[in-house]
N, C-alpha and C positions, 0 to 999 in steps of 0.2 A: 730538265730538272723539275722535279715535282714541287708544287707549291703547297701541298698538303702538310699540315702539321699534326703531330701525334698528340691526341687529347688524352690527358690522364683519366683513367677510369675512376669514377666517383661512386662510392658506395653510400647509399642513403642511410642516414642514422636517425634514430628516433628522437623526436623533440622531447627533451626532458621535462619541460613545463607541462606539455599535454599529458605525458605519461604520469606525472605526479597528480594532476587533476583527475584523470581517469582512475588512478589508484585510490584516491580519496573517495570518489563517488562509488567505486566498487566496494570499498570497505564499508561505507555507509549502507549500501544495499544489502550486503551479506550480514552485517551485524544486526540491522533492524529486522531482517527476516528471521533470524534466529531468536532475537529478543521477543518477537511476537508469538512464538510457539506456545509458551505456557499461558497465554492470555485466555484461551478457551477453557483451560482447567480452572483458572482462578475466577472465571466469570460466574456470578451467583445465579442460581436457578430461581425463577419466579415461583412463589408458593402456589399461585393459582394455575400454573401451567400455561399462562398466556404470555404475550410479548411485553406486557407492562408489569410493573412491580407495585406492591402495596407498601404502605407506610412501615409495616412490620418487617418487610423484606430489607429495606434500606437503612432504617434508623440504627440498628445495632452495628452496621458496618459502613456507615456513611463516609468515613475518612478513606477506608479502603476503596469504596465505590468511586469516589471523586478522583483519587489518585490513579486508580486503574484506568478510568476513562481518559484522563488527561495524558497519561503515559502512552496508551495505545493509540490515541488520536495523533499525538505528536510523532510517534514512531511510524505511523502509517504515512503521514505527510512526507517525512524524510525518505521512506522506502519507495513510495510512488514516484517522487521527483527523481530519485536516483535511477530507478528502473527506466523511466521514460527517457532520461538523458542518455544513459548507456546504450539503450536500444537505438536511439537516433544516431549515436556515434558509430554503432556497428553497421547499420544499414545505410550505405552511402549511395548506391546506385539503384539497382533493381529493388523495388519495394520501399524506396525512400519516402514516397508520398504517403504510403500506409503508416510507416513508422512515425512520421511527423504528425499526421492527423491524429493518430492514436495517442501520442504524447500530449498534444494540446488538450484533447478530451480528458485525459487522465488528470492533468493539472487543474482543470476547472472542477472536475469531480472531487478531487481531494480537498479543495478549498471549501466546497459546499459541505462535504462530510465533516470536516474539522469544526466548522461553525455549528453544525447540527449537534455534534457530540458535546461541544462546550455548553450549549443551551440546555441539553438534556441533563448533563452532570450538575449544572448550577441549579436547575429547577428542583431536583430531588435533594440536593445537598442542603439548600436553605430551608426547604420544607420540613426537613428532619432535624433541624438545629435544636440543641438542648433548650434554648429559650423560647421555642415555638410550641404552643399548645398542640398536643397530639391530634386533637380533633381538627384544628386549623390546618395542620400539616397534611392530614389525611384528605381534607377537602381540596387542598391545592393539588395533590397528586391525583385525586379522582378527576378533577377538572382537566388536568393535563392529559389523562388517559382518554377523556372524552373528545379531545381535540388532537387526534393523531396526525392530522395534516401539519400542524405547527410543531408538534413534539418530534415527529419522526420524518417529516417531509424532506428537509434538507439532507438528512442522512441517507434516506432511501434514494433520492435523486443522485446524490454524490456517489454512493457506492455503485449504483447502476452505471454511472458515467465512467467510473474507474474500471469496472468490469468490461464495459464496451470498448474503452480505449485499449485495455490490455489485449482483448481479442483482436482488435485492428492491428496493434503492433505485432502480435503473433503472426498474423498474415504477412506482414512485412518481413519478419524474420524467416518465414517459410520461403518467400519469394527470393530473398537475398542469398540464402544459403550461407550466411555469415557465421552461423553456429550449427551444431548438430541438431537434427530434427527433434530430438527428445526435449530440447529446451522449450521451443514454442508449444510443443504438445503439453508439457507440464504447466505452462502459463495458461493454457486453455482450461485447466481444472478450476480456475477461478469461478467458472459458471456453476460449479457444484456448491459453492458457498450460498447460493440463492435457494437451494433445495435441501441442503443438509444443515442441521443445527450447528451453530458455531461455538456452542459452549460444551463443556465436558470433554471427555476423552475423544469423542467423535470429532469435535472441533479441532482438537490437536492433530488428529490423523489427516483431516482435510487440509491443514496448513502445511504438512510436510512436503507435498509435491511443489507448491509454490516457493517454499524455502529452498528446495533443490534447484528450481529454476532461477531463483535470485543468485545463488552461489555460482551456478553455471554461467549466467549472463555476466556477472562481475568478472569471472575468470577469463572469459573469451574477450571481453572488452579490454582487460588489462593486457592480454597477449597481443591483441590487435594494436594497442597503443605503442607497442615496441616496434611496429613497422611503419609508423606514421613519420 
């Protein structure tokens, strides 16, 4: 007489809590990527053709300037955090160390970037306030332009870290084969943002590949969450 018992077959089901969480993160990633697309078109051009703006550039549109910087900075923080989280979720075994290291670097970078943008927005906003003499406001903005390390330092370091972390995570995605190869390839186009101007229609075109990568990452993370 056999002592073996028949064990019922168990079909694994997705964890609904994990699926909802991944769904929310994926929605955040996709929506923030799309929302950032018009940022380059709305970005004002410096009159002198340099990286810094004059009093006359900012004063007529100071409210738009401040609002645009605050929105894009907050949007970037949400986007980068969601991207890093979903990539770590997708890359479980092979390439996991790359995905984790890249995500940590991106989180540090986006914090520095957000702090830098806030300081930049506030400096120009208060220097161009209606109650401030134009000569005094111009002096403040000129002094800020002469100290680029403090004006742009956190932003430059932060954006460089975000780009580095994205490249590292792309390596993890390549190694894991958790997504089609076109997704990490599109993520690598972030390097182009350091050599191509981010404003105007050119900036819009450079943002399209990363927007597609964001939507692709969100989709495959959502699909993967159904098998967890």
